[in-house]
C-alpha positions as CSV (number, residue, x, y, z in Angstrom):
1,M,-83.1,-73.2,-25.9
2,R,-83.2,-76.7,-24.5
3,K,-84.3,-75.4,-21.2
4,M,-87.1,-73.5,-22.9
5,L,-88.2,-76.7,-24.8
6,K,-88.2,-78.7,-21.6
7,S,-90.2,-76.0,-19.9
8,N,-92.7,-75.9,-22.7
9,R,-93.1,-79.7,-22.7
10,A,-93.7,-79.6,-18.9
11,A,-96.3,-76.9,-19.3
12,M,-98.0,-78.8,-22.1
13,T,-98.0,-82.0,-20.1
14,L,-99.6,-80.2,-17.1
15,L,-102.3,-78.7,-19.4
16,L,-103.1,-82.1,-20.9
17,V,-103.2,-83.8,-17.5
18,G,-105.4,-81.0,-16.2
19,A,-107.7,-81.3,-19.2
20,R,-108.1,-85.0,-18.8
21,M,-108.9,-84.6,-15.1
22,L,-111.5,-82.0,-15.9
23,S,-113.0,-84.2,-18.6
24,A,-113.1,-87.1,-16.2
25,E,-114.8,-85.0,-13.5
26,E,-117.4,-83.8,-16.1
27,G,-117.9,-87.4,-17.1
28,I,-118.6,-88.6,-13.6
29,E,-120.9,-85.7,-13.0
30,K,-123.0,-86.6,-16.0
31,T,-123.0,-90.3,-15.0
32,I,-124.2,-89.6,-11.5
33,K,-126.9,-87.1,-12.6
34,D,-128.1,-89.7,-15.2
35,L,-128.4,-92.3,-12.5
36,Y,-130.5,-90.0,-10.4
37,A,-132.7,-89.2,-13.4
38,S,-133.2,-92.8,-14.4
39,A,-134.0,-93.9,-10.8
40,Q,-136.6,-91.1,-10.5
41,A,-138.1,-92.0,-13.9
42,A,-138.3,-95.6,-12.9
43,A,-139.9,-94.7,-9.5
44,R,-142.5,-92.5,-11.3
45,G,-143.4,-95.3,-13.7
46,A,-143.4,-98.2,-11.2
47,Q,-146.6,-100.3,-11.3
48,T,-145.5,-103.4,-9.4
49,K,-143.2,-104.4,-6.6
50,E,-140.7,-105.7,-9.2
51,D,-140.7,-102.2,-10.8
52,V,-139.9,-100.7,-7.4
53,T,-137.0,-103.2,-7.0
54,R,-135.7,-102.1,-10.4
55,A,-136.1,-98.4,-9.6
56,L,-134.0,-99.0,-6.5
57,S,-131.3,-101.0,-8.3
58,V,-129.0,-97.9,-8.1
59,F,-128.7,-98.5,-4.3
60,A,-126.2,-101.0,-2.9
61,P,-127.8,-103.8,-0.9
62,E,-125.9,-102.5,2.2
63,W,-127.2,-98.9,1.7
64,V,-127.7,-96.9,4.9
65,G,-129.5,-93.6,5.3
66,K,-128.8,-91.3,8.3
67,M,-131.6,-88.9,9.2
68,P,-131.4,-85.6,11.2
69,A,-132.8,-87.0,14.4
70,G,-130.4,-90.0,14.4
71,E,-132.7,-92.5,12.7
72,T,-131.0,-95.1,10.5
73,L,-132.8,-96.3,7.3
74,T,-131.9,-99.5,5.5
75,M,-132.5,-100.9,2.0
76,A,-135.6,-102.7,3.5
77,D,-137.0,-99.4,4.6
78,L,-136.5,-97.9,1.1
79,I,-138.3,-100.9,-0.5
80,K,-141.2,-100.6,1.9
81,E,-141.5,-96.9,1.2
82,G,-141.3,-97.5,-2.6
83,E,-144.0,-100.2,-2.4
84,S,-146.3,-97.9,-0.4
85,A,-146.0,-95.3,-3.2
86,L,-147.6,-97.7,-5.6
87,T,-151.0,-96.7,-4.1
88,I,-150.5,-93.2,-5.6
89,P,-151.2,-92.8,-9.3
90,A,-147.9,-92.5,-11.2
91,E,-148.6,-88.9,-12.4
92,K,-149.3,-87.7,-8.9
93,R,-146.3,-89.3,-7.1
94,P,-144.4,-86.6,-5.2
95,L,-140.9,-86.7,-6.7
96,P,-138.5,-84.1,-5.4
97,K,-136.6,-81.5,-7.4
98,M,-132.8,-82.0,-7.0
99,D,-130.4,-79.0,-7.3
100,F,-126.8,-80.3,-7.3
101,V,-124.3,-78.3,-5.2
102,Y,-121.3,-80.5,-5.4
103,I,-120.2,-83.7,-7.2
104,R,-116.7,-84.9,-6.6
105,E,-114.9,-88.2,-7.2
106,T,-112.5,-88.9,-4.5
107,G,-110.8,-92.0,-5.9
108,W,-112.8,-94.8,-4.4
109,N,-116.2,-93.0,-4.3
110,V,-118.2,-90.1,-5.4
111,L,-119.7,-87.5,-3.0
112,V,-122.8,-85.7,-4.0
113,V,-124.3,-82.8,-2.1
114,Y,-127.7,-81.5,-3.3
115,W,-130.9,-79.6,-2.3
116,N,-133.9,-81.9,-2.3
117,S,-137.1,-79.9,-2.5
118,R,-140.8,-79.8,-3.4
119,R,-143.3,-77.0,-3.9
120,L,-146.2,-76.6,-1.4
121,G,-148.3,-73.7,-2.5
122,T,-146.2,-70.6,-2.3
123,R,-143.4,-72.4,-0.4
124,I,-140.5,-74.5,-1.5
125,V,-139.7,-77.0,1.3
126,G,-136.7,-79.2,1.5
127,S,-133.4,-80.1,2.9
128,L,-129.7,-80.6,2.1
129,Y,-128.4,-84.1,1.5
130,R,-125.1,-85.8,0.9
131,D,-125.0,-89.1,-0.9
132,T,-122.0,-91.4,-1.3
133,W,-121.7,-93.6,-4.4
134,V,-119.2,-96.5,-4.9
135,R,-118.0,-98.3,-8.0
136,T,-119.0,-101.9,-8.0
137,G,-118.8,-104.7,-10.5
138,A,-122.3,-103.8,-11.6
139,G,-121.4,-100.0,-12.0
140,W,-121.9,-97.1,-9.6
141,R,-124.2,-97.8,-6.6
142,Q,-125.3,-95.4,-3.9
143,I,-124.1,-96.7,-0.5
144,S,-125.2,-94.0,1.9
145,R,-127.4,-90.9,2.3
146,E,-127.2,-88.3,5.0
147,K,-130.0,-85.8,5.5
148,F,-128.5,-82.8,7.3
149,F,-131.7,-81.2,8.7
150,P,-135.5,-81.9,8.7
151,D,-137.4,-80.5,5.7
152,R,-138.1,-76.8,6.3
153,P,-139.2,-73.9,4.2
154,L,-136.4,-72.8,1.9
155,I,-138.4,-70.2,-0.1
156,E,-141.7,-68.5,0.7
157,N,-143.5,-66.2,-1.7
158,G,-140.3,-66.0,-3.7
159,K,-138.2,-64.9,-0.7
160,P,-135.2,-67.2,0.2
161,L,-135.4,-68.1,3.9
162,I,-132.2,-70.1,4.4
163,L,-129.6,-67.6,3.4
164,P,-127.1,-66.2,5.9
165,A,-127.9,-62.9,7.4
166,V,-126.4,-59.9,5.5
167,E,-125.3,-57.0,7.7
């Protein structure tokens, strides 16, 4: 009987720990998605250079972007790009659609893999990205972005183009 009680306690403990871990993972997923959404909303509504700086506040000052051909972008490049978007009326600014594939907290950071795409006529064009977020004294900040391949058609006339071949 004692053995059974110990076994039940151990099973219950495992269930509780697993539930907490799942809950924590769902919490970080919501937090990160909310950060992306608020940054996009701020970028869409930016009217001044100060607004651009606020929209980019989710990026760490030491942020680095790695592009497919080996280019490296810095925070200064992001700011310059954001400021150039001010010439486009807010309602016409091209903000991409993000489809999250994977969000995982690894202990010291959060890895996020997502499709970043936009519609061009009957095509959906985009690429796959991986962002790394770190916890700072000011909250979660994005520290890096990797773009795996240049933008390319993903869907044309409703037909997916980037799926593996089926034999």
